BADOKE-567930 format. One line per 4 residues: their letters; for each residue x, y, z of C-alpha. Coordinates in steps of 0.1 Angstrom, whole numbers, plus 5000, padded with zeros to 4 digits. Example, Ala and Ser with C-alpha at 12.3 -4.5 7.8 and 13.67 -1.06 7.14 Angstrom:
2
AS> 5123/4955/5078 ~ 5137/4989/5071
***
This chain:
905
XXXX> 1358/1689/9121 ~ 1330/1691/9149 ~ 1343/1676/9184 ~ 1318/1643/9180
XXXX> 1334/1631/9149 ~ 1373/1642/9161 ~ 1362/1623/9196 ~ 1352/1592/9177
XXXX> 1379/1592/9155 ~ 1405/1597/9183 ~ 1388/1569/9202 ~ 1389/1543/9171
XXXX> 1427/1550/9169 ~ 1429/1541/9203 ~ 1407/1513/9202 ~ 1424/1499/9171
XXXX> 1459/1499/9183 ~ 1455/1473/9206 ~ 1451/1452/9177 ~ 1472/1434/9154
XXXX> 1457/1448/9125 ~ 1444/1479/9111 ~ 1416/1464/9093 ~ 1395/1458/9121
XXXX> 1361/1472/9128 ~ 1343/1486/9157 ~ 1303/1479/9164 ~ 1286/1507/9146
XXXX> 1319/1520/9134 ~ 1300/1551/9110 ~ 1305/1584/9121 ~ 1279/1598/9142
XXXX> 1261/1626/9135 ~ 1247/1633/9168 ~ 1243/1673/9182 ~ 1276/1677/9206
XXXX> 1272/1676/9241 ~ 1295/1680/9274 ~ 1300/1649/9293 ~ 1281/1655/9324
XXXX> 1289/1645/9359 ~ 1273/1615/9377 ~ 1279/1624/9409 ~ 1301/1597/9415
XXXX> 1278/1572/9423 ~ 1282/1553/9391 ~ 1261/1522/9383 ~ 1258/1490/9407
XXXX> 1259/1459/9386 ~ 1250/1425/9399 ~ 1251/1389/9388 ~ 1221/1375/9371
XXXX> 1213/1342/9391 ~ 1243/1324/9405 ~ 1278/1343/9407 ~ 1305/1335/9381
XXXX> 1327/1307/9392 ~ 1365/1307/9399 ~ 1370/1296/9359 ~ 1374/1330/9340
XXXX> 1347/1336/9313 ~ 1339/1365/9293 ~ 1311/1385/9299 ~ 1294/1408/9274
XXXX> 1268/1432/9289 ~ 1244/1466/9285 ~ 1239/1491/9308 ~ 1212/1525/9303
XXXX> 1219/1561/9313 ~ 1200/1589/9317 ~ 1197/1614/9293 ~ 1224/1642/9294
XXXX> 1246/1619/9320 ~ 1272/1606/9297 ~ 1288/1617/9268 ~ 1306/1588/9255
XXXX> 1320/1555/9266 ~ 1356/1567/9267 ~ 1370/1569/9306 ~ 1342/1540/9319
XXXX> 1358/1522/9348 ~ 1347/1490/9358 ~ 1357/1484/9395 ~ 1355/1453/9422
XXXX> 1349/1462/9458 ~ 1348/1500/9451 ~ 1386/1500/9442 ~ 1402/1475/9420
XXXX> 1396/1482/9380 ~ 1389/1452/9360 ~ 1402/1451/9327 ~ 1371/1458/9307
XXXX> 1359/1472/9273 ~ 1333/1497/9264 ~ 1310/1512/9235 ~ 1278/1532/9228
XXXX> 1250/1511/9215 ~ 1225/1541/9214 ~ 1222/1581/9221 ~ 1194/1601/9230
XXXX> 1182/1627/9214 ~ 1206/1651/9224 ~ 1235/1633/9216 ~ 1240/1615/9249
XXXX> 1245/1582/9256 ~ 1214/1561/9263 ~ 1228/1523/9263 ~ 1267/1513/9263
XXXX> 1280/1477/9261 ~ 1306/1462/9282 ~ 1332/1436/9280 ~ 1350/1418/9311
XXXX> 1370/1387/9319 ~ 1358/1376/9355 ~ 1362/1346/9374 ~ 1397/1342/9385
XXXX> 1390/1357/9416 ~ 1355/1361/9435 ~ 1344/1394/9421 ~ 1316/1411/9443
XXXX> 1302/1447/9443 ~ 1308/1455/9407 ~ 1304/1489/9400 ~ 1306/1509/9365
XXXX> 1317/1541/9370 ~ 1334/1574/9352 ~ 1371/1577/9362 ~ 1377/1613/9374
XXXX> 1416/1605/9377 ~ 1435/1598/9342 ~ 1458/1578/9362 ~ 1427/1553/9372
XXXX> 1425/1541/9333 ~ 1437/1509/9330 ~ 1464/1501/9300 ~ 1452/1471/9282
XXXX> 1477/1447/9264 ~ 1447/1432/9245 ~ 1443/1404/9227 ~ 1466/1395/9195
XXXX> 1448/1395/9163 ~ 1460/1388/9123 ~ 1446/1381/9097 ~ 1461/1375/9057
XXXX> 1439/1367/9025 ~ 1436/1333/9037 ~ 1431/1329/9076 ~ 1427/1349/9110
XXXX> 1445/1341/9143 ~ 1428/1351/9175 ~ 1450/1347/9206 ~ 1438/1352/9236
XXXX> 1466/1347/9259 ~ 1450/1311/9271 ~ 1445/1295/9237 ~ 1451/1303/9200
XXXX> 1425/1297/9177 ~ 1431/1301/9136 ~ 1400/1305/9113 ~ 1402/1298/9079
XXXX> 1388/1325/9052 ~ 1379/1301/9024 ~ 1369/1262/9018 ~ 1350/1242/9040
XXXX> 1368/1245/9070 ~ 1355/1272/9095 ~ 1381/1266/9125 ~ 1417/1257/9112
XXXX> 1429/1246/9148 ~ 1425/1254/9187 ~ 1457/1254/9201 ~ 1468/1259/9238
XXXX> 1507/1266/9240 ~ 1521/1243/9213 ~ 1495/1217/9217 ~ 1471/1216/9189
XXXX> 1440/1200/9206 ~ 1410/1202/9179 ~ 1411/1210/9140 ~ 1391/1209/9111
XXXX> 1359/1228/9126 ~ 1333/1221/9097 ~ 1294/1222/9096 ~ 1276/1189/9084
XXXX> 1244/1183/9073 ~ 1226/1153/9063 ~ 1197/1151/9036 ~ 1171/1125/9020
XXXX> 1144/1130/8997 ~ 1118/1113/9019 ~ 1107/1118/9053 ~ 1113/1079/9059
XXXX> 1118/1049/9042 ~ 1083/1040/9020 ~ 1085/1010/9001 ~ 1087/1009/8969
XXXX> 1102/1044/8967 ~ 1138/1049/8965 ~ 1152/1065/9001 ~ 1182/1087/8985
XXXX> 1203/1106/9009 ~ 1236/1129/9007 ~ 1257/1149/9026 ~ 1271/1183/9025
XXXX> 1296/1201/9045 ~ 1302/1243/9051 ~ 1310/1262/9025 ~ 1327/1295/9033
XXXX> 1322/1327/9014 ~ 1329/1357/9035 ~ 1347/1354/9072 ~ 1355/1386/9088
XXXX> 1365/1407/9124 ~ 1336/1416/9131 ~ 1346/1435/9164 ~ 1379/1440/9175
XXXX> 1390/1451/9209 ~ 1413/1446/9241 ~ 1391/1423/9257 ~ 1368/1408/9234
XXXX> 1369/1394/9195 ~ 1344/1387/9172 ~ 1346/1366/9139 ~ 1318/1364/9115
XXXX> 1316/1335/9093 ~ 1289/1333/9067 ~ 1282/1305/9038 ~ 1261/1273/9028
XXXX> 1262/1241/9032 ~ 1270/1223/9000 ~ 1265/1183/8989 ~ 1299/1167/8984
XXXX> 1285/1143/8955 ~ 1265/1170/8935 ~ 1275/1202/8944 ~ 1240/1214/8953
XXXX> 1238/1241/8979 ~ 1215/1242/9012 ~ 1207/1265/9044 ~ 1226/1295/9040
XXXX> 1244/1300/9076 ~ 1257/1324/9097 ~ 1283/1315/9130 ~ 1300/1340/9147
XXXX> 1329/1334/9170 ~ 1333/1349/9205 ~ 1368/1353/9217 ~ 1377/1366/9253
XXXX> 1411/1380/9268 ~ 1425/1354/9291 ~ 1402/1325/9284 ~ 1404/1295/9269
XXXX> 1368/1291/9255 ~ 1350/1301/9221 ~ 1313/1307/9223 ~ 1297/1301/9186
XXXX> 1264/1318/9176 ~ 1250/1295/9148 ~ 1223/1304/9129 ~ 1209/1286/9095
XXXX> 1184/1300/9073 ~ 1161/1275/9057 ~ 1159/1277/9020 ~ 1148/1242/9009
XXXX> 1117/1226/8994 ~ 1099/1213/9029 ~ 1083/1186/9000 ~ 1113/1175/8986
XXXX> 1140/1180/9009 ~ 1143/1166/9044 ~ 1173/1172/9069 ~ 1185/1141/9086
XXXX> 1215/1154/9105 ~ 1226/1192/9112 ~ 1258/1200/9132 ~ 1292/1211/9134
XXXX> 1322/1187/9137 ~ 1357/1188/9152 ~ 1388/1166/9144 ~ 1402/1160/9183
XXXX> 1443/1148/9181 ~ 1448/1115/9204 ~ 1484/1118/9220 ~ 1477/1094/9249
XXXX> 1476/1057/9253 ~ 1443/1043/9254 ~ 1440/1036/9289 ~ 1447/1074/9296
XXXX> 1423/1089/9268 ~ 1388/1099/9284 ~ 1355/1105/9277 ~ 1326/1121/9295
XXXX> 1293/1131/9293 ~ 1275/1157/9318 ~ 1235/1153/9324 ~ 1214/1184/9332
XXXX> 1214/1182/9367 ~ 1253/1178/9374 ~ 1262/1140/9370 ~ 1289/1130/9351
XXXX> 1293/1095/9327 ~ 1331/1090/9329 ~ 1352/1062/9310 ~ 1384/1058/9296
XXXX> 1385/1046/9262 ~ 1404/1012/9274 ~ 1390/1005/9312 ~ 1413/0994/9335
XXXX> 1386/0989/9360 ~ 1361/0956/9369 ~ 1392/0935/9351 ~ 1397/0898/9366
XXXX> 1431/0910/9374 ~ 1433/0943/9395 ~ 1462/0962/9378 ~ 1467/0983/9413
XXXX> 1448/1009/9433 ~ 1468/1037/9419 ~ 1462/1027/9382 ~ 1426/1024/9392
XXXX> 1424/1056/9409 ~ 1441/1076/9384 ~ 1419/1063/9354 ~ 1388/1070/9374
XXXX> 1401/1105/9381 ~ 1412/1111/9345 ~ 1451/1117/9356 ~ 1482/1098/9337
XXXX> 1485/1063/9352 ~ 1515/1056/9367 ~ 1539/1037/9341 ~ 1527/1002/9323
XXXX> 1557/0990/9338 ~ 1541/0993/9374 ~ 1510/0980/9366 ~ 1502/0941/9377
XXXX> 1525/0920/9353 ~ 1490/0903/9344 ~ 1471/0933/9332 ~ 1507/0946/9315
XXXX> 1505/0915/9294 ~ 1471/0912/9289 ~ 1465/0954/9278 ~ 1461/0943/9239
XXXX> 1430/0919/9253 ~ 1411/0948/9268 ~ 1385/0963/9244 ~ 1392/1004/9229
XXXX> 1358/1016/9229 ~ 1368/1042/9199 ~ 1328/1052/9190 ~ 1304/1069/9215
XXXX> 1269/1082/9209 ~ 1247/1105/9232 ~ 1212/1111/9216 ~ 1184/1129/9232
XXXX> 1153/1124/9209 ~ 1126/1139/9234 ~ 1131/1163/9264 ~ 1122/1137/9288
XXXX> 1150/1108/9280 ~ 1184/1106/9267 ~ 1207/1075/9259 ~ 1244/1068/9257
XXXX> 1258/1038/9236 ~ 1294/1028/9225 ~ 1312/1004/9206 ~ 1346/0996/9194
XXXX> 1345/1007/9158 ~ 1322/1005/9129 ~ 1308/0974/9120 ~ 1309/0961/9159
XXXX> 1279/0960/9175 ~ 1268/0992/9201 ~ 1265/0985/9236 ~ 1239/0999/9259
XXXX> 1257/1021/9283 ~ 1235/1047/9304 ~ 1204/1062/9303 ~ 1189/1094/9317
XXXX> 1165/1120/9322 ~ 1180/1152/9307 ~ 1214/1156/9293 ~ 1234/1186/9300
XXXX> 1247/1186/9262 ~ 1282/1189/9271 ~ 1312/1169/9279 ~ 1352/1164/9272
XXXX> 1370/1143/9250 ~ 1408/1140/9249 ~ 1430/1120/9272 ~ 1453/1129/9304
XXXX> 1474/1153/9290 ~ 1446/1174/9275 ~ 1416/1175/9251 ~ 1383/1194/9245
XXXX> 1355/1207/9266 ~ 1320/1209/9241 ~ 1287/1220/9250 ~ 1254/1229/9230
XXXX> 1235/1250/9253 ~ 1198/1244/9258 ~ 1204/1209/9247 ~ 1173/1192/9259
XXXX> 1150/1218/9255 ~ 1161/1219/9219 ~ 1157/1185/9211 ~ 1162/1159/9189
XXXX> 1203/1167/9196 ~ 1229/1142/9198 ~ 1267/1140/9203 ~ 1289/1118/9186
XXXX> 1325/1110/9194 ~ 1340/1085/9171 ~ 1378/1070/9161 ~ 1386/1076/9197
XXXX> 1409/1047/9197 ~ 1428/1061/9169 ~ 1451/1085/9163 ~ 1429/1116/9157
XXXX> 1390/1110/9174 ~ 1359/1131/9159 ~ 1334/1149/9177 ~ 1304/1159/9158
XXXX> 1281/1185/9181 ~ 1246/1174/9161 ~ 1219/1208/9167 ~ 1195/1178/9149
XXXX> 1201/1142/9157 ~ 1207/1117/9128 ~ 1191/1093/9149 ~ 1156/1111/9150
XXXX> 1130/1111/9124 ~ 1140/1134/9094 ~ 1126/1172/9097 ~ 1096/1173/9083
XXXX> 1082/1209/9078 ~ 1058/1202/9052 ~ 1021/1225/9062 ~ 1001/1198/9085
XXXX> 0967/1197/9059 ~ 0965/1195/9020 ~ 0943/1230/9025 ~ 0907/1210/9027
XXXX> 0893/1227/8996 ~ 0901/1266/9007 ~ 0907/1276/8969 ~ 0888/1309/8976
XXXX> 0890/1337/9000 ~ 0853/1330/9011 ~ 0861/1293/9018 ~ 0892/1307/9035
XXXX> 0870/1333/9057 ~ 0850/1303/9065 ~ 0876/1283/9078 ~ 0886/1310/9097
XXXX> 0856/1315/9115 ~ 0859/1276/9127 ~ 0894/1273/9134 ~ 0908/1309/9136
XXXX> 0931/1298/9108 ~ 0940/1319/9086 ~ 0948/1296/9054 ~ 0961/1304/9021
XXXX> 0979/1283/8996 ~ 1014/1283/8996 ~ 1014/1309/9022 ~ 1023/1281/9053
XXXX> 1058/1278/9039 ~ 1086/1276/9061 ~ 1110/1291/9032 ~ 1133/1315/9049
XXXX> 1125/1307/9084 ~ 1157/1307/9108 ~ 1170/1292/9136 ~ 1199/1304/9162
XXXX> 1220/1280/9185 ~ 1249/1286/9210 ~ 1278/1261/9213 ~ 1311/1264/9233
XXXX> 1344/1248/9232 ~ 1373/1250/9257 ~ 1403/1234/9249 ~ 1417/1218/9281
XXXX> 1458/1207/9293 ~ 1444/1182/9311 ~ 1410/1158/9318 ~ 1389/1180/9340
XXXX> 1378/1170/9373 ~ 1343/1164/9377 ~ 1333/1195/9399 ~ 1357/1215/9374
XXXX> 1335/1200/9344 ~ 1302/1203/9360 ~ 1310/1239/9368 ~ 1319/1246/9329
XXXX> 1289/1227/9320 ~ 1268/1251/9342 ~ 1286/1280/9326 ~ 1277/1272/9291
XXXX> 1234/1261/9299 ~ 1236/1292/9323 ~ 1259/1319/9314 ~ 1269/1343/9339
XXXX> 1256/1379/9332 ~ 1255/1412/9347 ~ 1226/1429/9349 ~ 1217/1466/9368
XXXX> 1192/1469/9397 ~ 1153/1477/9386 ~ 1159/1509/9399 ~ 1186/1515/9379
XXXX> 1169/1506/9346 ~ 1135/1528/9357 ~ 1154/1557/9368 ~ 1170/1556/9333
XXXX> 1141/1562/9313 ~ 1145/1537/9290 ~ 1118/1520/9270 ~ 1094/1553/9270
XXXX> 1091/1551/9308 ~ 1065/1523/9306 ~ 1077/1507/9336 ~ 1087/1510/9374
XXXX> 1108/1490/9400 ~ 1086/1467/9417 ~ 1069/1481/9447 ~ 1045/1473/9474
XXXX> 1034/1505/9491 ~ 1001/1494/9497 ~ 0977/1464/9497 ~ 0964/1473/9461
XXXX> 1001/1477/9450 ~ 1010/1442/9466 ~ 0980/1424/9450 ~ 0992/1432/9416
XXXX> 1025/1426/9423 ~ 1015/1390/9438 ~ 0993/1384/9407 ~ 1021/1396/9381
XXXX> 1044/1370/9397 ~ 1016/1345/9393 ~ 1012/1344/9361 ~ 1052/1341/9354
XXXX> 1053/1314/9376 ~ 1023/1297/9359 ~ 1037/1300/9323 ~ 1069/1285/9337
XXXX> 1050/1256/9350 ~ 1030/1255/9315 ~ 1062/1252/9298 ~ 1075/1223/9318
XXXX> 1039/1204/9324 ~ 1031/1203/9285 ~ 1064/1200/9275 ~ 1067/1233/9251
XXXX> 1103/1224/9237 ~ 1120/1212/9210 ~ 1142/1226/9178 ~ 1117/1245/9163
XXXX> 1095/1254/9191 ~ 1119/1260/9227 ~ 1106/1297/9238 ~ 1072/1299/9224
XXXX> 1044/1297/9245 ~ 1004/1284/9233 ~ 0978/1307/9227 ~ 0946/1289/9243
XXXX> 0941/1267/9265 ~ 0910/1239/9258 ~ 0891/1232/9289 ~ 0879/1195/9275
XXXX> 0907/1179/9266 ~ 0929/1197/9293 ~ 0956/1208/9268 ~ 0967/1237/9247
XXXX> 0948/1240/9217 ~ 0977/1228/9196 ~ 0963/1218/9168 ~ 0936/1239/9165
XXXX> 0941/1266/9139 ~ 0951/1300/9150 ~ 0949/1288/9190 ~ 0980/1269/9193
XXXX> 1018/1286/9189 ~ 1016/1322/9204 ~ 1042/1340/9182 ~ 1040/1368/9199
XXXX> 1002/1376/9195 ~ 0994/1405/9219 ~ 1024/1413/9227 ~ 1040/1383/9251
XXXX> 1075/1392/9245 ~ 1066/1430/9260 ~ 1053/1413/9289 ~ 1080/1394/9301
XXXX> 1107/1417/9290 ~ 1090/1446/9312 ~ 1087/1425/9339 ~ 1123/1413/9336
XXXX> 1131/1451/9340 ~ 1111/1458/9373 ~ 1115/1422/9390 ~ 1151/1416/9382
XXXX> 1142/1380/9382 ~ 1166/1352/9368 ~ 1142/1330/9354 ~ 1121/1356/9337
XXXX> 1151/1364/9320 ~ 1156/1334/9311 ~ 1124/1329/9292 ~ 1125/1366/9278
XXXX> 1158/1355/9263 ~ 1144/1325/9250 ~ 1113/1337/9234 ~ 1133/1366/9217
XXXX> 1158/1339/9201 ~ 1126/1318/9193 ~ 1098/1346/9177 ~ 1128/1363/9160
XXXX> 1141/1335/9142 ~ 1116/1310/9135 ~ 1082/1331/9134 ~ 1099/1355/9109
XXXX> 1110/1354/9072 ~ 1143/1359/9068 ~ 1148/1354/9030 ~ 1125/1349/9001
XXXX> 1091/1362/8990 ~ 1075/1368/9023 ~ 1108/1385/9042 ~ 1111/1403/9065
XXXX> 1073/1393/9080 ~ 1066/1374/9105 ~ 1038/1352/9107 ~ 1006/1350/9130
XXXX> 0998/1324/9156 ~ 0992/1288/9139 ~ 0994/1253/9146 ~ 1033/1255/9130
XXXX> 1052/1289/9134 ~ 1055/1292/9095 ~ 1019/1285/9089 ~ 0992/1310/9092
XXXX> 0986/1333/9055 ~ 0988/1366/9078 ~ 1024/1375/9070 ~ 1030/1410/9095
XXXX> 1054/1435/9106 ~ 1032/1433/9138 ~ 1052/1397/9144 ~ 1083/1407/9131
XXXX> 1085/1440/9148 ~ 1118/1452/9164 ~ 1098/1465/9195 ~ 1098/1425/9206
XXXX> 1139/1426/9203 ~ 1152/1462/9215 ~ 1155/1445/9253 ~ 1177/1415/9247
XXXX> 1198/1436/9220 ~ 1201/1463/9246 ~ 1206/1443/9275 ~ 1234/1419/9257
XXXX> 1246/1437/9225 ~ 1241/1407/9208 ~ 1251/1409/9172 ~ 1226/1385/9156
XXXX> 1196/1402/9173 ~ 1214/1434/9158 ~ 1209/1417/9122 ~ 1171/1406/9131
XXXX> 1167/1445/9137 ~ 1180/1459/9106 ~ 1160/1433/9084 ~ 1132/1454/9096
XXXX> 1142/1485/9078 ~ 1125/1484/9048 ~ 1100/1462/9058 ~ 1074/1482/9042
XXXX> 1083/1469/9010 ~ 1072/1438/9012 ~ 1035/1451/9023 ~ 1033/1462/8982
XXXX> 1026/1421/8975 ~ 1015/1406/9012 ~ 0988/1430/9020 ~ 0982/1424/9057
XXXX> 0945/1432/9056 ~ 0939/1421/9020 ~ 0914/1392/9034 ~ 0893/1418/9053
XXXX> 0893/1451/9032 ~ 0927/1468/9032 ~ 0934/1476/8996 ~ 0969/1474/8983
XXXX> 0981/1512/8967 ~ 0983/1510/8930 ~ 1013/1535/8930 ~ 1044/1519/8930
XXXX> 1063/1543/8951 ~ 1036/1539/8980 ~ 1022/1515/9003 ~ 0990/1505/9021
XXXX> 1000/1509/9056 ~ 0977/1511/9090 ~ 0988/1533/9116 ~ 0989/1507/9143
XXXX> 1003/1473/9137 ~ 1022/1481/9103 ~ 1036/1516/9109 ~ 1040/1511/9147
XXXX> 1064/1482/9138 ~ 1081/1502/9112 ~ 1089/1531/9133 ~ 1101/1506/9160
XXXX> 1126/1498/9134 ~ 1133/1534/9122 ~ 1136/1549/9157 ~ 1160/1517/9169
XXXX> 1185/1521/9139 ~ 1184/1560/9146 ~ 1194/1559/9182 ~ 1219/1533/9174
XXXX> 1238/1549/9144 ~ 1226/1586/9143 ~ 1213/1580/9106 ~ 1193/1613/9093
XXXX> 1176/1600/9067 ~ 1159/1574/9092 ~ 1152/1601/9112 ~ 1136/1621/9088
XXXX> 1113/1593/9079 ~ 1101/1588/9112 ~ 1093/1626/9117 ~ 1073/1626/9082
XXXX> 1055/1598/9094 ~ 1045/1613/9129 ~ 1036/1648/9114 ~ 1016/1632/9083
XXXX> 0998/1604/9110 ~ 0989/1638/9131 ~ 0978/1656/9098 ~ 0952/1630/9087
XXXX> 0916/1639/9093 ~ 0910/1620/9120 ~ 0945/1615/9135 ~ 0950/1580/9144
XXXX> 0913/1571/9139 ~ 0920/1573/9100 ~ 0936/1540/9103 ~ 0950/1532/9070
XXXX> 0967/1553/9047 ~ 0993/1552/9017 ~ 1025/1558/9025 ~ 1057/1567/9005
XXXX> 1083/1542/9005 ~ 1112/1568/8998 ~ 1106/1596/9027 ~ 1079/1577/9051
XXXX> 1052/1604/9043 ~ 1016/1596/9044 ~ 0992/1609/9020 ~ 0965/1628/9036
XXXX> 0932/1607/9033 ~ 0898/1620/9019 ~ 0877/1602/9038 ~ 0864/1618/9072
XXXX> 0854/1582/9081 ~ 0867/1566/9116 ~ 0887/1534/9113 ~ 0896/1518/9147
XXXX> 0910/1483/9158 ~ 0915/1470/9190 ~ 0947/1454/9176 ~ 0964/1486/9167
XXXX> 0978/1491/9200 ~ 0981/1458/9211 ~ 1015/1449/9194 ~ 1038/1478/9207
XXXX> 1025/1508/9194 ~ 1018/1526/9227 ~ 1054/1516/9242 ~ 1073/1531/9209
XXXX> 1046/1562/9205 ~ 1062/1572/9241 ~ 1095/1569/9231 ~ 1089/1589/9200
XXXX> 1071/1616/9215 ~ 1100/1622/9243 ~ 1125/1619/9215 ~ 1109/1643/9187
XXXX> 1086/1678/9188 ~ 1060/1670/9164 ~ 1030/1686/9184 ~ 1002/1671/9158
XXXX> 1014/1635/9161 ~ 1016/1642/9202 ~ 0979/1654/9201 ~ 0967/1627/9178
XXXX> 0983/1599/9199 ~ 0969/1617/9230 ~ 0936/1620/9216 ~ 0936/1586/9204
XXXX> 0942/1573/9242 ~ 0917/1595/9256 ~ 0891/1584/9235 ~ 0894/1546/9230
XXXX> 0877/1536/9266 ~ 0858/1570/9269 ~ 0827/1557/9263 ~ 0800/1561/9236
XXXX> 0786/1596/9250 ~ 0823/1612/9248 ~ 0833/1596/9215 ~ 0799/1610/9200
XXXX> 0806/1641/9215 ~ 0843/1645/9206 ~ 0844/1626/9176 ~ 0809/1629/9163
XXXX> 0802/1590/9165 ~ 0807/1564/9189 ~ 0834/1536/9183 ~ 0821/1503/9170
XXXX> 0833/1468/9181 ~ 0859/1476/9203 ~ 0879/1452/9227 ~ 0908/1446/9251
XXXX> 0894/1477/9272 ~ 0918/1462/9301 ~ 0946/1462/9281 ~ 0936/1497/9268
XXXX> 0940/1510/9304 ~ 0975/1518/9299 ~ 0966/1541/9270 ~ 0943/1563/9296
XXXX> 0971/1561/9321 ~ 0997/1571/9297 ~ 0975/1602/9285 ~ 0970/1608/9321
XXXX> 1006/1611/9327 ~ 1013/1631/9300 ~ 0988/1659/9305 ~ 0991/1656/9344
XXXX> 0954/1652/9344 ~ 0943/1629/9380 ~ 0909/1622/9363 ~ 0923/1601/9335
XXXX> 0948/1586/9357 ~ 0916/1574/9383 ~ 0900/1562/9352 ~ 0929/1544/9340
XXXX> 0927/1521/9368 ~ 0888/1519/9367 ~ 0888/1505/9334 ~ 0921/1479/9346
XXXX> 0901/1465/9373 ~ 0870/1467/9357 ~ 0887/1439/9334 ~ 0871/1446/9302
XXXX> 0882/1416/9277 ~ 0909/1406/9300 ~ 0912/1393/9338 ~ 0899/1399/9373
XXXX> 0922/1415/9396 ~ 0924/1385/9416 ~ 0948/1351/9417 ~ 0929/1325/9395
XXXX> 0915/1291/9408 ~ 0942/1266/9398 ~ 0934/1229/9399 ~ 0955/1202/9392
XXXX> 0941/1172/9369 ~ 0960/1140/9365 ~ 0953/1104/9350 ~ 0935/1087/9337
XXXX> 0914/1120/9326 ~ 0952/1133/9312 ~ 0982/1119/9303 ~ 1002/1134/9329
XXXX> 0998/1156/9359 ~ 0991/1195/9351 ~ 0978/1227/9367 ~ 0952/1246/9352
XXXX> 0940/1278/9357 ~ 0908/1281/9331 ~ 0901/1317/9331 ~ 0940/1325/9317
XXXX> 0949/1328/9281 ~ 0977/1343/9269 ~ 0962/1371/9251 ~ 0946/1385/9286
XXXX> 0982/1379/9302 ~ 1003/1394/9280 ~ 0977/1425/9277 ~ 0968/1424/9314
XXXX> 1006/1425/9326 ~ 1016/1455/9305 ~ 0983/1472/9315 ~ 0992/1467/9350
XXXX> 1026/1475/9350 ~ 1019/1507/9328 ~ 0992/1517/9350 ~ 1016/1513/9380
X> 1044/1534/9361
***
């Protein structure tokens, strides 16, 4: 047995001995086939870590984060230590998420529970003393054929393996604080009631198909549940779901990552409500039961089920103060006798609803019970989507992350005046209009390719009947439940809500990300060495700040929209072209995702990370078909995220997901990346360029692939899977593709060829003509090629790519002399300056490096090197005030940003 396999098996045994069952699984638990490499010393410097945004509070919380390493620096995750203030070892869990080609560690993931003490100066380093290693008592996990029990040391969670219930119970010590956690779905046959048409409704509940412990360790346990919503009346199944429960050592809260896939008929199925429901036992007297809702700006709505304040008769100061604070009131015998005698006449309000149906307003209503009227209780701007239900002796804090941003959302509390309250966290509010995902027009006679191309010429919308369907798109949401043994004080509740909405997170300094060499070395830590660099840094920051404002001013929010930005601005109407064909939602066009992620890595900005995180959650889920005819392809930019008939790998590309995965070890994004591995097979039926000349392969074993947007995306999926797992078959597919692209008569300028589905080899094209598209290198191809060239020794590929990088912007004279003919209809010259810069860096050619800067500053099909002029437009010309930079478009900003950062690098 080679040493790598032996180390892995020993590590696995050590890992599992801290759990209560032998069937638990580590991430990436298959045996690695990496070359043997010894551990290299790191000089003892370690990796400094810092908090993203505000530091973690005093409330303990589990945190998972990722750290990159230089090639050859680290042999494995064993022996890593997390230290605070240079000395104190903090209990943590570590594992490898990616490796360099030599087998050394490229990325590690880490878990720790932080917050009870004020933690500063955190550093991750390798232990040089065996005595330093901290023994983990670990979490206690048990399972049998019916359920899984996870005991964190602060709370106990029981998950059901079968039936309709996901969370059987949540307990602290001997007290059960929540039970019967299950998903709910409300369906109707029409978008709204219509005269003469019967409105049919139905209720569905979760039905579990599989529940497993996906990741078990001494500090973190992940339970993954899969299933579908099934009708109680008809048995019909709709909307498959996956929900992951994250439990951390010595914390009471559980984090839930909830994903649903849309498999309904958008013309006959209208989702009226969708959420997760818990039963909450209520043991306290009615006047010691409490409801709390929090606003996004830190305000708290606080009431008791039976209020004792404001009465005609004063129950006593001690009683009032205790109730307002959520603490147990004195015994009823100590109340003012007039109040004690009349308690039964004070209404007990058992039902509460908080509803956010727009990003700009929520309302709170309450009633005593069903059948009685609602009382308007409060109004606000934006809700924190969080609160508390329970008594002075305990209950649960709950929260939906990005609540108002993902409107319409709602929180219902029912029957709080009885022995068991019902809490429903609605991801889609049943008070809002039903979810209507029908295509937004009837086709307008576009029944032939000629008519569709004519329409494309006018509205930039690629339309084809049957293609603009939401079937297969997905949405991922995050929720949290925190069991409490008392009603939390206002300040504590607000702090928990802040953590739910902006979870504490650890990152490295930008200089460490740069030094590690990850992501093809396509970025550098922000610098300001001279006036030119300072000007670029200022302009980079301007564009990010401008889009932050545009998101807010134009309200780019909503359940299906949050995280995306718009494509192009309409200067006449002073709005983004939200209703014009292919100019509306951006859907990752020209690598918007990459622009934000690279800018975060070099700047370390908290707000940029949150923008990029939201975009990754959206573009990886909503803009991609995960099941059905179009899976796993993404949809080009459109009025609706799924509306365009151009279904392509360039949108679903793993290039856009890798950043978030490696920085967080997020399992759902790991799923999304693996979906893409066999993406080429979908191109057999859905030819990306079928309307503009690309011909489908007639051989069932091959598929027509462009070397740019198609193979570049596929190569990113394969490369990521290989560095995560060491899969030799995947590696060989990559090398086969690289060598046969390099072997084409025109290299990358051959443009398109047939690729074998089983091994990734391209057939050699007999034609000697040049094919070039400005889009080939606009969707992550330069970034992944840089990593491929560094990882593998395929000289013919290297030569072909460097030749492409030099030639694209070289000018017609050079092209004719070196290629035999000038390149035609080129575009995005400024964006392609980063290709010239890469070639100059690779060849150590100063002339090419200078040429890259010339191309960048020339601004061809891009932006000028200056801060755009910004004007403010207000009523009555527009509905509300907004800023306009008329020269700004998302395509240009994304490509300018990538070119600027890579030329600097």
